[in-house]
N, C-alpha and C positions, 0 to 999 in steps of 0.2 A: 625321952624315949621310951617305947614298949618293945623291949627285947626279951624273948624267952630265954630262961634260965640253961636252956640246953644248946642255944645257939654258940657256935665257935666264930670269935670275931679275932681276926689277927691284931697284936698291939699296933701295928703300923697302918692299918686301915683307916680311912677317914668318913665318919658319919656326920652328917650335917643334922640340926635340930628336926625334931619331930619324926624320926625314922622309926618304924615299926618292923621287927623281923620275927618270924613265926617258930616253932620249934624244928630242932636238927637243922637248921640252915646253916652254912659256913660260908664266912666271907674272908677272902685271901688277904694277903698283906699290901698290895698295891691298888686297892679298890677304893673308890672315891664314891660316896653315896650321898646326893643332894637332899635338900629339904622335903620333909614330909612323904619320904618314899616308903610304901607299902610293900614288904617281901613277906611271902608265904613260909609255910613250913618245908623242909626238904629241899631247900634251893642252895645251889651251888655258883658262888660268885667268885671269879678267880682272875688272874693276870691283871695288866695294866687295864682296868676296866672303870668308866667314868659312867654314873648313871644320874640324870638330872632329876630336877625337882618334879614332885608329884608323880613319878610313876608308880605303877601298881603291877609286881611281878608275882605272879601266881605259884601254887604249889609245883615241886618237881621240875622246876626250870633248871637248865645248865647255861650260865651267861659268863662268857669271857675264856671259853676252854680253847686250847691251842687249835690251830688250823688242820683242818683233815687234808694235808697237803704232803706230799713225800718230799718235797723240796725244803720244807721248814726244818730247820735245825735248831729250834730254842731261842731264836732272834728275838730282841725286845719290840714288840709290835702292841697294837692298841684297839681297844672296843670304846667307843664314844656313843652312848645312848642319850639323846635329848630329853626334853620335859613330856611329861603327862601322857606316857605311852602305857597302854595296857598290853602287858604281855601274859598270856593265858598258860594253860598248865601243860608241861611237857615240852614247851618251847627250849631250842637250842640255838645259840648265836654265838659263832666264834669270832675271836680277834683275829687280827690280818697276818699274812705273809709280810715279809719285808718289800714286796714288789710295789712298786707305786709310791704311794705316800705311807705306807703300812699301818692303815687304820681301817677298820670295819665302823661304818657311822650311821647311825639311825637317828633322824631328825625328830620332831615335835608331834604329839597328839596323832600317833599310829596306833592302829589295833592289829596286833598279831596273834592269832587265834591258835587253840591247842594244836600240839604236835607240828608246828612250823618249823623249818629250820632256815636260818641266814647263816650264810657260809662266809668264809674269808674274806675280806676286802669288798664287800659289798656295800652298797651306797643307797640308804633308803632317804626320801624327803620326808614331807609333811603329810598329815592325814592318809596315809597309805593303808589299805585294808588288806590282810593276808588272812584268806579264810583256812579253816582246819586243814592241815595236812599239806599245805602248799610249800614248796621247798624251792630256796635258790641256790644255784651252785656260786662257786667264786666268781668276784669281779662282776656283780650284776648291779647294774644302776635303774633305780626307779625312782621315777619323778613324781611329783606331788598329786594326791588325791587318785592315784591308781588303785583299781581293785584287783587282787587276785585270786581267782577262784578257789575253792577246796580242791584238794589231790592234784593240783597243777605243778608241773615242775618247769624250770627256768633254766635255760642252758647257760653254761659262765659264758663272760663276757657279753650277756644280751644286756640291750637297753630297754627298759620300758617305759612308754612315754605318759606325759600328764593327764589326768583325767581318762584315761583308758580302762576297760575293763576287760579282763579275760575269763572265760568260761570255766566252769568246773572239770577237772580232770584233762585238762590241755597240756600238751607238751609244745612249750615254745621254744624252739631252737633259732630264731631271727628276731631282730628287734620289733618291737611292737611301736607303731606310730602313735604320737598324742591324739586322744580325743576319738580312738577308734575301739569297735569291739573285735575281739579274736577269740576263736575256740576251735577245738579239734586237736587230733594227732595226726600231722603236725599242725599247729595252729594256723588258722588262715584267716583272712580279714571278712567280717560280716558286716561292714558298715561303720558309721560314725556312732558314738555312743550320745544320741540325741537325748535320751531321758536324762542322763547324769549331767549334761550341759545345761538344760533347763531347770532341773533341780539346783543347780549352782549359781542359777541367775546370769548366765550368760547372755549379753545383749543380743536381739535378733540378729542385729547387723553381723556381729561377730559368727553366729552360728550359721549363717547364710554364706559368707566368706570363708568358713571350713568348708561347709558342703561344696561350695564350687570348686575349691583346690582339691578336694577329694577326688571328684568326679575328672577334673583335668588330670590328676596325677594317676589314678587307678583307673579310668574308664575310657579314657581316650586311646588313640592309636599312636599317641606321641612317643617318642625315644623318652625315657626317664629325665634325662637333664634338660630336654626341650619342654619338658611338661613342668618341670620344677621351676624353670625360669618363667613360664607363661604363667604360672599359679602366683607367683610371688610378684610380678609386674601388673597383674589384675587386681590385688589386694594388698598391696603393699604398706597401706596406711593400717592394717590390722595386725597387732602384734603376735596373735595366737596363730595366725595363718604363717607368718613369717619363722616362727617357731617350728610350725609343722612341716613347712618346706626344709628348713634347716636340719632339723632333726632327721629327715629321710637322706636328705643330701649328704650328710655326715656319717651315716650308718656305715659301719665296716664290715658287719655282717650280713646286711641286705635285711630288708624287713619283710614282714608277712605279707603275702598278697592276696 
């Protein structure tokens, strides 16, 4: 281990092999840090926090602090961060409130850029990108490969679909369907994220299916439930279309339109 002499590490913290910690960082008693994690200077990691292998946490981050929720009374809750995440300068990620499963969870291979905030009980999938100053309120769920533009704010209890892209400085107050583009205050749909789908090598058949489903649901004159039923019946053999339809059908906040 390469640990600076000014670092304060509680005797009950658990550090795996290959961990590096910079100057003046503080590691609390219930923290577990996986193999080859790099922690920059002036980082505070506290609470029941688990960090997976190969993460890089840059300087001045606050990881595992108590939730900013007036209902929180010091209950035992958790923050679980997966593997190979890049967490840049001045990011804050809070552990959960007891509501639900009591866990704030971040998957693998995510990039969380400078000054971002991930609030209590949020769930991030894998390969998510949060650009500078993007902020998540409590209980936000983000599926794999979503991109959140800089200076964007996501309302609590919102769901962000896989492979979508949210434009910079957007205010997202409803769910964002998978594979779409949204932007604005309040955020509105601007079609499908076709460039993103092609870059990730989605088959042409799948892209055409998502396109047709999008047109049926958002461009036809059908009632929403009728449009969802028609879209799924027409492309029932394409998993991405099924996910697209189910995401919209199960939305409790409603989706961006």
